[in-house]
C-alpha positions as CSV (number, residue, x, y, z in Angstrom):
1,M,26.2,21.6,10.6
2,P,28.5,24.8,10.9
3,R,30.2,25.1,14.1
4,Q,28.8,28.4,14.8
5,C,25.3,26.9,14.7
6,K,26.3,24.1,17.1
7,I,27.4,26.8,19.7
8,W,24.2,28.7,19.2
9,V,22.3,25.6,19.9
10,F,24.5,24.8,23.0
11,L,23.9,28.5,24.4
12,L,20.3,28.0,23.8
13,M,20.3,24.9,25.6
14,L,22.0,26.8,28.9
15,L,19.2,29.4,28.5
16,S,16.5,27.0,28.6
17,G,17.4,25.3,31.8
18,L,18.3,21.9,30.2
19,P,21.0,19.7,31.9
20,M,24.4,21.2,31.0
21,R,26.3,18.0,30.6
22,L,26.1,16.5,27.3
23,S,27.1,13.5,28.6
24,S,23.7,12.7,30.5
25,Q,21.9,13.5,27.1
26,T,23.8,10.9,25.4
27,K,22.9,8.2,28.0
28,P,20.9,5.3,26.0
29,G,17.3,5.8,25.8
30,Y,17.5,9.6,27.0
31,F,16.2,11.3,23.6
32,E,13.7,8.5,23.1
33,K,12.0,9.2,26.6
34,R,12.0,12.9,25.9
35,V,10.3,12.4,22.5
36,Q,8.0,9.7,24.0
37,D,7.0,12.3,26.9
38,F,6.2,14.9,24.4
39,D,4.1,12.8,22.1
40,K,2.1,11.2,25.1
41,K,1.4,14.5,26.4
42,Y,0.6,16.4,23.2
43,G,0.4,13.9,20.4
44,K,-3.2,13.0,20.2
45,G,-4.3,16.8,20.8
46,N,-6.5,16.4,24.1
47,T,-4.2,18.5,26.3
48,S,-3.9,22.3,25.8
49,T,-0.4,23.3,24.9
50,K,1.6,25.2,27.3
51,R,4.1,27.9,25.5
52,E,6.9,26.7,27.9
53,D,6.5,23.3,26.8
54,L,6.7,24.3,23.1
55,S,9.9,26.2,24.0
56,S,11.3,23.1,25.7
57,A,10.3,20.8,22.7
58,L,12.0,23.4,20.3
59,V,15.2,23.2,22.0
60,L,15.3,19.3,22.1
61,R,14.4,19.4,18.4
62,D,17.6,21.5,17.7
63,T,19.7,19.2,20.0
64,L,18.3,16.3,18.0
65,K,19.4,17.9,14.7
66,L,22.8,18.4,16.4
67,Y,23.1,14.7,17.3
68,K,21.5,13.6,13.8
69,R,18.9,11.7,15.2
70,F,16.6,12.0,12.2
71,D,14.3,9.0,13.5
72,L,13.4,10.8,16.6
73,L,13.8,14.4,14.9
74,A,10.7,13.0,12.6
75,D,8.7,12.2,15.7
76,L,9.2,15.3,17.7
77,S,8.6,17.4,14.8
78,K,5.4,15.9,14.1
79,T,4.3,16.6,17.8
80,I,5.6,20.3,17.7
81,G,3.4,21.0,14.7
82,K,0.5,19.7,16.7
83,M,1.4,21.9,19.5
84,H,1.8,24.9,17.2
85,Q,-1.6,24.4,15.7
86,Q,-3.3,24.0,19.1
87,L,-1.8,27.2,20.0
88,G,-3.1,28.8,16.6
89,L,0.4,29.2,15.4
90,M,-0.3,27.9,11.9
91,G,2.9,29.1,10.4
92,G,5.2,27.3,12.7
93,A,2.6,24.3,12.5
94,E,3.1,24.0,8.8
95,R,7.2,24.3,9.3
96,S,7.0,21.8,11.9
97,F,4.9,19.1,9.6
98,Q,7.3,19.6,6.7
99,E,10.4,19.2,8.7
100,A,8.8,15.9,10.1
101,I,8.4,14.7,6.6
102,K,11.8,15.6,5.6
103,A,13.4,14.0,8.7
104,G,11.1,10.9,8.3
105,R,12.7,10.6,4.7
106,V,15.8,9.5,6.4
107,G,14.7,7.8,9.7
108,K,11.2,6.6,9.3
109,D,9.2,3.9,7.3
110,S,6.8,4.3,4.6
111,L,3.9,3.9,6.9
112,W,5.1,6.7,9.4
113,M,5.5,8.7,6.0
114,A,1.9,8.1,5.2
115,A,0.3,9.2,8.4
116,T,2.4,12.2,8.6
117,C,1.4,13.2,4.9
118,A,-2.2,12.7,5.9
119,R,-1.6,14.9,8.9
120,L,0.0,17.6,6.9
121,G,-2.9,17.3,4.4
122,S,-5.4,17.6,7.2
123,F,-3.6,20.7,8.4
124,Y,-3.9,22.1,4.7
125,A,-7.8,21.3,4.8
126,T,-8.2,22.9,8.0
127,E,-6.3,26.1,6.7
128,N,-8.7,25.9,3.5
129,R,-5.6,25.4,1.4
130,N,-7.4,22.5,-0.3
131,F,-5.0,21.8,-3.3
132,L,-2.1,21.3,-1.2
133,S,-4.4,19.2,1.1
134,L,-5.2,16.9,-1.6
135,E,-1.6,16.7,-2.9
136,Y,-0.5,15.4,0.7
137,Q,-3.5,13.1,0.9
138,M,-3.0,11.7,-2.4
139,R,0.7,11.0,-1.4
140,A,-0.6,9.3,1.9
141,L,-3.3,7.3,0.0
142,L,-0.4,5.7,-2.3
143,L,1.7,4.7,0.4
144,Y,-1.2,3.3,2.5
145,E,-2.5,1.2,-0.6
146,K,1.1,0.1,-1.2
147,Y,2.2,-0.8,2.4
148,D,-0.7,-0.9,4.8
149,R,-1.9,-4.5,4.6
150,K,-4.6,-4.0,6.9
151,R,-6.1,-0.8,5.0
152,S,-7.3,0.5,8.6
153,E,-6.1,4.0,8.0
154,I,-7.1,4.4,4.4
155,P,-10.9,5.5,5.3
156,E,-9.6,8.6,7.3
157,V,-7.6,9.6,4.1
158,Y,-10.7,9.1,2.1
159,N,-12.4,11.4,4.7
160,D,-9.9,14.1,4.5
161,I,-9.9,13.9,0.5
162,A,-13.7,14.2,0.7
163,R,-13.2,17.3,2.9
164,A,-10.9,19.0,0.4
165,Y,-13.3,18.3,-2.3
166,I,-16.5,19.8,-0.4
167,Q,-14.3,23.1,0.3
168,L,-13.6,23.3,-3.4
169,G,-17.1,22.7,-4.3
170,E,-16.6,19.3,-6.0
171,L,-19.5,17.6,-4.1
172,E,-19.9,14.7,-6.5
173,T,-16.4,13.9,-6.1
174,A,-16.4,14.1,-2.4
175,S,-19.6,11.9,-2.2
176,N,-17.5,9.1,-4.0
177,F,-14.5,9.2,-1.5
178,L,-17.1,9.2,1.5
179,E,-19.1,6.2,-0.2
180,K,-15.3,4.6,-0.6
181,S,-14.8,5.4,3.1
182,L,-17.8,3.7,4.4
183,A,-17.7,0.5,2.2
184,L,-14.0,0.1,3.7
185,K,-15.1,0.6,7.2
186,K,-18.1,-1.8,6.8
187,S,-15.8,-4.4,5.2
188,L,-13.1,-3.9,8.3
189,R,-16.0,-3.8,10.7
190,D,-14.7,-0.3,11.9
191,T,-17.1,1.7,13.7
192,M,-14.9,4.4,14.9
193,R,-14.9,7.9,13.6
194,I,-18.1,7.5,11.8
195,G,-19.4,10.9,12.9
196,I,-16.7,12.5,10.6
197,I,-18.4,11.0,7.7
198,T,-21.7,11.9,9.1
199,T,-20.7,15.8,9.6
200,L,-19.0,15.7,5.8
201,Y,-22.3,14.4,4.3
202,A,-24.2,17.3,6.4
203,D,-21.7,19.8,4.8
204,I,-22.6,18.5,1.2
205,Y,-26.3,18.6,1.9
206,R,-25.8,22.2,3.0
207,L,-23.9,23.2,0.0
208,Q,-26.7,21.6,-2.0
209,K,-29.0,23.8,-0.2
210,N,-30.9,20.8,1.2
211,Y,-31.0,22.3,4.5
212,A,-33.5,19.9,6.3
213,Q,-31.4,17.0,5.5
214,A,-28.3,18.9,6.4
215,E,-29.6,19.7,9.8
216,A,-30.6,16.3,10.6
217,F,-27.0,14.8,9.9
218,Y,-25.3,17.5,12.1
219,L,-27.7,16.9,15.0
220,K,-27.4,13.1,14.5
221,D,-23.8,12.9,15.8
222,I,-23.6,16.0,18.4
223,P,-25.1,13.7,21.2
224,K,-22.0,11.0,20.5
225,R,-19.4,14.1,20.9
226,K,-21.2,15.7,23.8
227,A,-21.0,12.2,25.6
228,K,-17.2,11.8,24.5
229,K,-16.4,15.4,25.5
230,N,-15.1,15.6,22.0
231,Y,-15.0,19.5,21.8
232,E,-13.2,19.7,18.7
233,G,-16.0,17.7,17.0
234,L,-18.4,19.6,18.6
235,V,-17.1,22.8,17.4
236,I,-17.1,21.6,13.9
237,S,-20.7,20.2,14.2
238,Y,-22.0,23.5,15.7
239,L,-20.2,25.6,13.2
240,G,-21.8,23.7,10.4
241,L,-25.2,23.6,11.9
242,G,-25.0,27.4,12.4
243,D,-24.1,27.9,8.9
244,T,-27.1,25.9,7.7
245,Y,-29.2,27.9,9.9
246,L,-28.0,31.1,8.6
247,E,-28.2,30.2,5.1
248,W,-31.7,28.9,5.9
249,K,-32.7,32.3,7.3
250,K,-33.2,30.7,10.8
251,Y,-31.4,33.6,12.5
252,D,-32.3,32.5,16.1
253,K,-31.2,29.1,15.7
254,A,-28.0,30.0,14.1
255,E,-27.4,32.5,16.9
256,A,-27.8,29.7,19.4
257,T,-25.8,27.3,17.5
258,Y,-22.8,29.6,17.1
259,L,-22.9,30.4,20.7
260,L,-22.5,26.8,21.4
261,A,-19.8,26.4,19.1
262,L,-18.0,29.5,20.9
263,Q,-18.6,27.8,24.4
264,A,-17.0,24.5,23.0
265,A,-14.0,26.3,21.7
266,D,-13.6,28.2,25.0
267,T,-13.7,25.0,26.9
268,I,-10.4,23.8,25.2
269,K,-9.1,27.2,24.7
270,R,-8.6,27.0,20.8
271,Y,-8.1,30.8,20.2
272,R,-8.0,30.3,16.6
273,T,-11.3,28.3,16.6
274,I,-12.8,31.1,19.1
275,G,-11.9,33.6,16.5
276,L,-13.7,31.8,14.0
277,S,-17.0,31.5,15.9
278,L,-16.9,35.1,16.7
279,V,-16.4,35.7,12.9
280,K,-19.4,33.8,12.2
281,L,-21.6,35.3,15.0
282,G,-20.5,38.7,13.6
283,N,-21.6,37.4,9.9
284,L,-24.9,36.6,11.4
285,Y,-25.6,39.9,13.1
286,K,-24.2,41.8,10.0
287,E,-27.0,39.9,7.6
288,S,-29.9,40.4,10.3
289,Q,-28.8,44.1,10.4
290,Q,-27.7,44.1,14.0
291,Y,-24.8,46.2,13.1
292,Y,-23.7,47.4,16.6
293,R,-23.6,43.6,17.9
294,A,-21.9,42.6,14.6
295,E,-19.2,45.3,15.2
296,K,-18.8,44.1,18.8
297,F,-18.2,40.3,17.9
298,Y,-15.9,41.2,14.9
299,N,-13.5,43.4,17.1
300,R,-13.5,40.8,19.8
301,A,-12.6,38.1,17.1
302,I,-9.7,40.4,15.9
303,K,-8.5,40.4,19.4
304,E,-8.6,36.6,19.7
305,C,-7.0,35.9,16.4
306,T,-4.4,38.5,17.3
307,Q,-3.2,36.5,20.3
308,V,-2.3,33.6,18.0
309,D,-1.4,35.6,14.8
310,S,-4.3,34.0,13.0
311,R,-4.6,36.8,10.3
312,V,-7.2,34.8,7.9
313,Y,-9.9,35.4,10.3
314,Q,-8.8,39.1,11.1
315,L,-8.8,39.7,7.5
316,S,-12.4,38.4,7.4
317,A,-13.3,40.6,10.5
318,Y,-11.5,43.6,8.9
319,E,-13.2,43.3,5.5
320,A,-16.7,42.8,7.1
321,L,-16.2,46.0,9.3
322,Y,-15.0,48.0,6.3
323,D,-18.0,46.9,4.3
324,M,-20.4,47.4,7.1
325,H,-19.3,50.8,8.0
326,K,-19.0,51.9,4.1
327,K,-22.8,50.9,3.6
328,S,-23.8,52.9,6.5
329,G,-22.1,56.0,5.4
330,R,-19.2,56.0,8.0
331,I,-16.5,56.6,5.5
332,E,-13.8,57.6,8.0
333,A,-14.3,54.3,10.3
334,A,-14.6,52.2,7.1
335,L,-11.3,53.8,5.7
336,Q,-9.6,52.9,9.0
337,Y,-10.6,49.4,8.9
338,L,-9.4,49.2,5.2
339,E,-5.9,50.5,6.4
340,K,-5.8,47.8,8.8
341,Y,-6.9,45.1,6.6
342,K,-4.2,46.3,4.3
343,E,-1.6,46.1,7.1
344,V,-2.6,42.6,8.1
345,N,-3.0,41.5,4.7
346,D,0.7,42.9,3.8
347,I,2.1,41.1,6.9
348,N,0.3,37.7,5.9
349,T,1.8,38.1,2.4
350,K,5.2,38.7,3.7
351,E,4.9,35.7,6.0
352,S,4.0,33.5,3.2
353,L,7.1,34.2,1.3
354,Q,8.9,34.1,4.3
355,L,7.8,30.5,4.7
356,K,8.6,29.6,1.1
357,A,12.0,30.9,1.6
358,E,12.1,28.9,5.0
359,D,11.2,26.0,3.6
360,M,13.7,26.2,0.8
361,K,16.2,26.6,3.3
362,A,15.2,23.7,5.4
363,A,15.4,21.7,2.4
364,Y,18.7,22.7,1.5
365,E,19.8,21.8,5.2
366,L,17.9,18.6,5.2
367,K,19.7,17.7,2.2
368,E,23.1,18.7,3.3
369,R,22.4,16.3,6.3
370,E,21.1,13.7,4.2
371,N,24.7,13.8,2.2
372,E,26.6,13.7,5.4
373,V,24.9,10.5,6.5
374,L,25.2,9.1,2.9
375,R,28.8,9.8,3.2
376,L,29.4,8.3,6.7
377,D,27.5,5.2,5.5
378,K,29.9,5.0,2.4
379,E,32.9,5.0,4.8
380,N,31.4,2.4,6.9
381,K,30.4,0.3,4.0
382,K,34.2,0.8,2.5
383,N,35.6,-0.4,5.7
384,K,33.4,-3.5,5.9
385,Q,33.9,-4.4,2.2
386,I,37.2,-6.2,2.7
387,R,35.7,-8.6,5.5
388,Q,32.6,-8.9,3.6
389,I,34.4,-10.2,0.6
390,L,36.6,-12.4,2.7
391,I,33.4,-13.8,4.7
392,A,31.4,-13.8,1.4
393,G,33.8,-16.2,-0.2
394,I,33.8,-18.7,2.7
395,V,30.3,-18.5,2.9
396,I,29.9,-19.0,-1.0
397,L,32.1,-22.1,-0.8
398,L,30.1,-23.5,2.2
399,L,26.8,-22.5,0.3
400,L,28.0,-24.3,-2.8
401,S,29.0,-27.5,-1.0
402,T,25.8,-27.6,0.8
403,F,23.8,-26.9,-2.6
404,L,25.6,-29.9,-4.3
405,I,24.7,-32.1,-1.2
406,V,21.2,-31.0,-1.1
407,L,20.9,-31.1,-4.9
408,F,22.0,-34.6,-4.8
409,Y,19.4,-35.6,-2.1
410,A,16.8,-33.5,-3.8
411,R,17.3,-35.1,-7.1
412,N,17.1,-38.5,-5.7
413,K,14.0,-37.6,-3.6
414,A,12.4,-36.0,-6.6
415,L,13.2,-39.1,-8.5
416,K,11.5,-41.1,-6.1
417,L,8.5,-38.9,-5.9
418,L,8.1,-38.8,-9.5
419,S,8.0,-42.5,-9.4
420,D,5.7,-42.5,-6.8
421,E,3.4,-40.1,-8.6
422,Q,3.6,-42.0,-11.7
423,G,2.5,-45.0,-10.1
424,Q,-0.3,-43.0,-8.1
425,T,-1.2,-41.5,-11.5
426,Q,-1.6,-45.0,-13.1
427,K,-3.5,-46.1,-10.4
428,L,-5.9,-43.4,-10.7
429,L,-6.3,-43.8,-14.5
430,S,-6.9,-47.5,-13.7
431,E,-9.7,-46.3,-11.3
432,K,-11.2,-43.9,-13.5
433,E,-11.5,-46.6,-16.3
434,K,-13.3,-48.7,-13.7
435,L,-15.6,-45.8,-12.7
436,L,-16.5,-45.2,-16.3
437,S,-17.2,-48.7,-17.0
438,H,-19.2,-49.0,-14.1
439,L,-21.1,-45.5,-15.0
440,N,-22.1,-46.7,-18.3
441,E,-23.1,-50.2,-17.0
442,T,-25.4,-48.3,-14.7
443,H,-26.5,-46.0,-17.4
444,H,-27.5,-49.2,-19.6
445,Q,-29.1,-50.6,-16.5
446,L,-31.4,-47.6,-15.8
447,V,-32.3,-47.2,-19.5
448,H,-33.1,-51.2,-19.4
449,S,-35.3,-50.8,-16.3
450,E,-37.1,-47.7,-17.8
451,K,-37.3,-50.0,-20.9
452,M,-38.9,-52.8,-18.9
453,A,-41.4,-50.4,-17.1
454,S,-42.4,-49.2,-20.6
455,I,-43.0,-52.8,-21.7
456,G,-45.0,-53.4,-18.5
457,V,-47.1,-50.5,-19.5
458,M,-47.3,-51.9,-23.0
459,T,-47.8,-55.5,-21.9
460,A,-50.8,-54.2,-19.8
461,G,-52.3,-52.1,-22.6
462,I,-52.0,-55.1,-25.0
463,A,-53.8,-57.4,-22.7
464,H,-56.4,-55.1,-21.9
465,E,-56.8,-54.0,-25.4
466,L,-57.0,-57.6,-26.9
467,N,-59.2,-58.9,-24.2
468,N,-61.9,-56.3,-25.2
469,P,-62.6,-57.5,-28.9
470,V,-61.7,-61.1,-28.2
471,S,-64.4,-61.2,-25.5
472,S,-66.9,-59.5,-27.8
473,M,-66.1,-61.9,-30.6
474,H,-66.4,-64.8,-28.3
475,A,-69.6,-63.7,-26.9
476,S,-71.1,-63.2,-30.6
477,A,-69.8,-66.8,-31.5
478,E,-71.7,-68.2,-28.6
479,A,-74.8,-66.4,-29.7
480,L,-74.4,-67.6,-33.1
481,K,-73.8,-71.0,-31.8
482,M,-77.2,-70.7,-29.9
483,D,-79.0,-69.4,-33.1
484,Y,-77.7,-72.3,-35.1
485,E,-79.2,-74.9,-32.3
486,E,-82.4,-73.0,-32.8
487,L,-82.2,-73.4,-36.7
488,S,-81.0,-77.0,-36.5
489,P,-84.6,-78.7,-36.7
490,L,-85.4,-76.4,-39.8
491,F,-82.3,-77.3,-41.4
492,E,-83.2,-81.2,-41.2
493,V,-86.5,-80.6,-42.8
494,L,-84.9,-78.7,-45.5
495,I,-82.5,-81.5,-45.9
496,Q,-85.0,-84.0,-46.3
497,I,-87.1,-82.1,-48.7
498,N,-84.0,-81.5,-50.6
499,K,-83.2,-85.2,-50.7
500,N,-87.0,-86.1,-51.5
501,P,-88.5,-83.6,-54.0
502,D,-92.0,-85.5,-53.9
503,A,-92.2,-84.8,-50.0
504,D,-95.6,-85.2,-48.5
505,I,-97.6,-82.5,-47.2
506,K,-96.7,-83.3,-43.8
507,D,-93.2,-82.4,-44.1
508,L,-94.1,-79.0,-45.7
509,D,-96.4,-78.6,-42.8
510,R,-93.4,-79.1,-40.3
511,L,-91.4,-76.6,-42.3
512,I,-94.1,-74.1,-42.2
513,H,-94.5,-74.7,-38.4
514,Y,-90.8,-73.9,-37.9
515,L,-90.8,-70.6,-40.2
516,N,-94.0,-69.6,-38.3
517,N,-92.2,-70.0,-34.9
518,L,-89.1,-67.9,-36.0
519,D,-89.1,-64.1,-36.0
520,L,-87.5,-64.1,-39.2
521,K,-87.1,-60.1,-39.1
522,N,-85.5,-59.8,-35.6
523,F,-83.6,-63.0,-36.3
524,N,-82.0,-61.5,-39.4
525,A,-81.2,-58.2,-37.5
526,E,-79.6,-60.3,-34.5
527,L,-77.5,-62.3,-37.1
528,Q,-76.3,-59.1,-38.8
529,S,-75.2,-57.4,-35.5
530,L,-73.4,-60.5,-34.3
531,L,-71.3,-60.7,-37.6
532,Q,-70.5,-57.0,-37.4
533,I,-69.4,-57.3,-33.8
534,I,-67.1,-60.2,-34.9
535,M,-65.8,-58.1,-37.9
536,N,-65.1,-55.0,-35.5
537,G,-63.5,-57.3,-33.0
538,S,-61.1,-58.9,-35.5
539,Q,-60.7,-55.3,-37.1
540,R,-59.5,-53.8,-33.5
541,T,-57.2,-56.8,-33.1
542,A,-55.6,-56.3,-36.3
543,E,-54.9,-52.8,-35.3
544,I,-53.4,-53.7,-32.1
545,I,-51.3,-56.3,-33.5
546,Q,-50.0,-53.5,-36.3
547,G,-49.2,-51.2,-33.5
548,L,-47.4,-53.8,-31.4
549,K,-45.4,-54.7,-34.5
550,T,-44.7,-50.9,-35.1
551,F,-43.5,-50.5,-31.5
552,A,-41.7,-53.5,-31.4
553,R,-39.5,-52.8,-34.5
554,D,-35.9,-52.6,-33.6
555,T,-33.4,-51.3,-36.1
556,G,-30.5,-51.8,-33.6
557,P,-28.2,-48.9,-33.5
558,E,-28.7,-48.0,-37.1
559,K,-30.7,-45.0,-38.0
560,I,-33.3,-45.3,-40.7
561,D,-36.1,-43.3,-42.2
562,Y,-39.2,-43.4,-40.1
563,K,-42.5,-41.9,-40.2
564,I,-43.0,-40.2,-36.8
565,E,-46.8,-40.2,-37.0
566,D,-47.0,-43.9,-37.0
567,G,-44.8,-44.2,-33.7
568,I,-47.1,-41.6,-32.1
569,D,-50.1,-43.5,-33.3
570,A,-48.7,-46.8,-32.1
571,A,-48.0,-45.4,-28.5
572,L,-51.8,-44.2,-28.6
573,T,-52.9,-47.8,-29.5
574,L,-50.9,-49.2,-26.6
575,L,-52.4,-46.7,-24.3
576,H,-55.9,-46.8,-25.4
577,H,-57.1,-48.6,-22.3
578,K,-55.9,-45.6,-20.2
579,T,-57.6,-42.8,-22.2
580,K,-60.8,-44.1,-23.6
581,D,-63.9,-42.4,-22.5
582,I,-62.2,-40.0,-20.0
583,I,-59.4,-38.4,-22.1
584,S,-60.0,-37.3,-25.6
585,I,-57.0,-37.2,-28.2
586,E,-56.7,-34.2,-30.7
587,K,-54.3,-34.9,-33.5
588,K,-52.9,-32.5,-35.9
589,Y,-50.4,-34.0,-38.2
590,L,-48.7,-31.4,-40.3
591,F,-45.5,-32.9,-40.8
592,G,-46.2,-36.1,-43.0
593,G,-42.5,-36.9,-43.7
594,Y,-39.7,-39.2,-42.5
595,V,-37.1,-38.7,-39.8
596,K,-33.7,-40.8,-39.6
597,C,-33.7,-42.1,-36.2
598,Q,-33.3,-45.5,-34.2
599,V,-37.1,-46.6,-34.4
600,S,-37.4,-48.5,-30.9
601,K,-35.6,-45.7,-29.0
602,I,-37.8,-42.9,-30.4
603,N,-41.1,-45.2,-29.7
604,Q,-39.9,-45.6,-26.3
605,V,-39.8,-41.8,-26.0
606,F,-43.6,-41.3,-27.5
607,L,-44.7,-44.0,-25.1
608,N,-42.9,-42.2,-21.9
609,M,-44.2,-39.0,-23.1
610,L,-47.8,-39.7,-23.7
611,D,-48.1,-42.0,-20.6
612,N,-46.4,-39.0,-18.6
613,A,-49.2,-36.9,-20.1
614,I,-52.1,-39.2,-19.1
615,Q,-50.7,-39.6,-15.6
616,A,-50.4,-35.8,-15.3
617,I,-54.1,-35.5,-16.1
618,G,-55.2,-38.0,-13.7
619,G,-58.8,-38.2,-15.0
620,A,-61.0,-36.5,-17.7
621,G,-59.1,-34.0,-20.0
622,K,-57.8,-33.6,-23.3
623,I,-54.3,-34.2,-24.9
624,K,-53.2,-32.4,-28.1
625,I,-50.6,-33.8,-30.3
626,E,-49.1,-32.0,-33.3
627,T,-46.4,-32.3,-35.9
628,I,-44.9,-29.6,-38.1
629,L,-41.8,-29.1,-40.4
630,E,-39.6,-26.2,-39.3
631,G,-36.8,-25.6,-41.4
632,N,-34.5,-29.0,-41.0
633,H,-36.3,-30.3,-38.0
634,C,-39.5,-32.0,-37.1
635,L,-41.3,-30.7,-34.2
636,I,-43.5,-32.7,-32.1
637,S,-45.7,-31.1,-29.7
638,I,-47.7,-32.8,-27.0
639,T,-50.0,-30.8,-24.6
640,D,-52.1,-32.1,-21.6
641,T,-54.5,-30.2,-19.8
642,G,-53.2,-31.5,-16.3
643,M,-52.2,-29.3,-13.2
644,G,-49.0,-27.9,-14.9
645,M,-45.9,-27.2,-12.9
646,D,-44.0,-24.3,-11.2
647,K,-40.6,-23.0,-12.7
648,E,-38.7,-25.1,-10.0
649,T,-40.3,-28.1,-11.1
650,Q,-39.6,-27.5,-14.9
651,N,-35.9,-26.9,-14.1
652,K,-35.7,-30.4,-12.6
653,V,-38.2,-32.4,-14.6
654,F,-35.2,-33.9,-17.0
655,E,-33.3,-34.7,-13.9
656,P,-32.7,-38.4,-13.3
657,F,-34.8,-39.7,-10.3
658,F,-36.8,-36.6,-10.1
659,T,-40.6,-37.3,-9.8
660,T,-43.6,-35.4,-8.4
661,K,-45.8,-38.9,-8.2
662,D,-46.2,-40.7,-5.1
663,I,-43.8,-43.5,-4.0
664,G,-44.1,-46.7,-5.8
665,K,-45.9,-44.8,-8.8
666,G,-42.9,-43.6,-10.9
667,T,-38.9,-44.0,-11.1
668,G,-38.3,-40.7,-12.1
669,L,-36.3,-42.0,-15.1
670,G,-38.9,-41.9,-17.9
671,L,-38.3,-38.0,-18.9
672,A,-34.6,-38.3,-18.0
673,I,-34.1,-41.1,-20.4
674,S,-36.3,-39.7,-23.2
675,Y,-34.2,-36.4,-22.8
676,A,-31.0,-38.5,-23.2
677,I,-32.5,-40.2,-26.6
678,I,-33.5,-37.2,-28.1
679,K,-30.1,-35.4,-27.2
680,E,-28.7,-38.5,-28.8
681,H,-30.4,-37.9,-32.0
682,G,-29.1,-34.4,-31.9
683,G,-32.5,-32.9,-31.1
684,D,-34.0,-31.2,-28.0
685,I,-36.9,-31.4,-25.5
686,T,-38.2,-28.2,-24.0
687,V,-41.0,-27.9,-21.6
688,D,-43.6,-25.0,-21.1
689,S,-46.1,-25.0,-18.3
690,E,-47.7,-22.8,-15.4
691,P,-49.6,-24.2,-12.2
692,G,-53.2,-24.9,-13.2
693,S,-52.6,-24.5,-16.9
694,G,-51.5,-27.6,-18.2
695,T,-48.1,-28.4,-19.7
696,T,-46.7,-28.7,-23.4
697,F,-43.5,-30.7,-24.2
698,I,-42.1,-29.9,-27.7
699,I,-39.7,-32.5,-29.1
700,K,-37.5,-31.0,-32.0
701,L,-35.5,-33.8,-34.1
702,P,-33.5,-33.1,-37.1
703,L,-34.6,-34.7,-40.4
């Protein structure tokens, strides 16, 4: 800093009543305490700023520049920006926030920079300078996303970005950022400052002309802000609600709401916000053609805004007064207001240019300070470099020695670990082989147990089926024996007559007597019936034995051509004792060909599936069996009229040990083993069922 500037700073310190002895200011912690005091008092924006405190803060800021305390300068400049903003000195607020960012680049970390960029972006949104607001909020967002692990500050940045987009009319984009904010707050379980999101949604509804929804959202958060005495938030809610009523043509409600906003702003002495509330009331009275009251409130707004140099609202008031007087034909008064409008606008334009020039100057000065700091750093580094080289050499030697020792022990340890891991791996492989062997053995045992269960079903069927025809044949043979005993005397007479052709009349009389005692007609019919029973029984026995031979056929692991329908018929024969008289069987064989398979396993599938269908019916019903050729596959469908099953049961029906039967009536392995056998043959089983509508199993086997 030039010497002349230092002298001026020193003189300013004298005039402000600060301690004259610079030595007292350089005591450890002095500057830190002063900056903390200002931040504690004005940093949160809850205390109305006193102009004398602002002057003291400005002097302290210049002192920090003199001592190049850029870390404290950044914090103090940020607080001074808030103080300017509270007083409505928006130009000074902008300059201070910008200076805080520039100083922060030297003395602050990335999270501090993110917070300050967000603050400046929020300031620009308040000033309706939305593109600048978005620029700084996006800077803040990038820094937070990179460095803020907690992500706790990101929702507030989303809210400020949404506010800028709302003011630009980009409502859909604004809604997207508000949704992101809500989602992140929900994941963080953060319930603080939800009212801001509610108010922003209300702004969106108002701009979409959904006035009822906007009203509900504005009113939703007002009680909370009243309870917390959050007058800043109340002003925002009341002004938004008043705008809603104004656009809704509800002038009485708009007036009452704007007055509440004015009252809240006056409570915390925010003159700039007071000016805005007065302009809103003037607009209301102008639209409702209460021109006298409108002019009164516009003039009062101009007066309030003049106190804080808030020219934006002054321009709005002058423009409205000009338009109002022009339309009413008071040209002279209109021209006076137009002249004042131009005068304020010229000052505003000059101030904007001056602000840009000052920003450039401040940037240059900051760059000079940064260069000076860099130069000093280089000198310090150069002075330390020689010592560092010597120390580094010693450290490198020590590190190298340590590294070699550690490497030696680490290598030995690694070799031991590798050896242990190899032994452990070998042990695990051995255990794995044992488990696989045990698993295969268990699988074979399960298959064998299910096969034994099937054999039990088959044995019961054979015993029952053979017992019926054998019993019939035995009973018929007993009846034939009795008939033979009854005919025995007749046969003796015939034998005697045959031996002695010259038999006497007495023998012939005996023959006639026996013949007369026999009912030859009925006797003949009885003999034919008994013989037919014996023939039917022998035929049924032959069928059962043939079915047994088909079912018992074992080709081992070899697959041979097999007529599928024969296996189905064999299974039906063995299960006939369960189906006769109560369950009808409908067969529709359209396949008629051969499938290459392991015969014994496929027969076990048919026996399991048909026995399962019979048990599912549980009484009278019907089983329909169809075979058909589909491409290179044979399809076998087995449909029963049982109770059916729901989706959950269908999903589990092929799982091992799953059964819907009572305990002791099923192993839960039949369908699982059948499924495994069909998959082993490269086929598939599917089930189609609904509760109360029966079940269809479809087996698909490749030819």
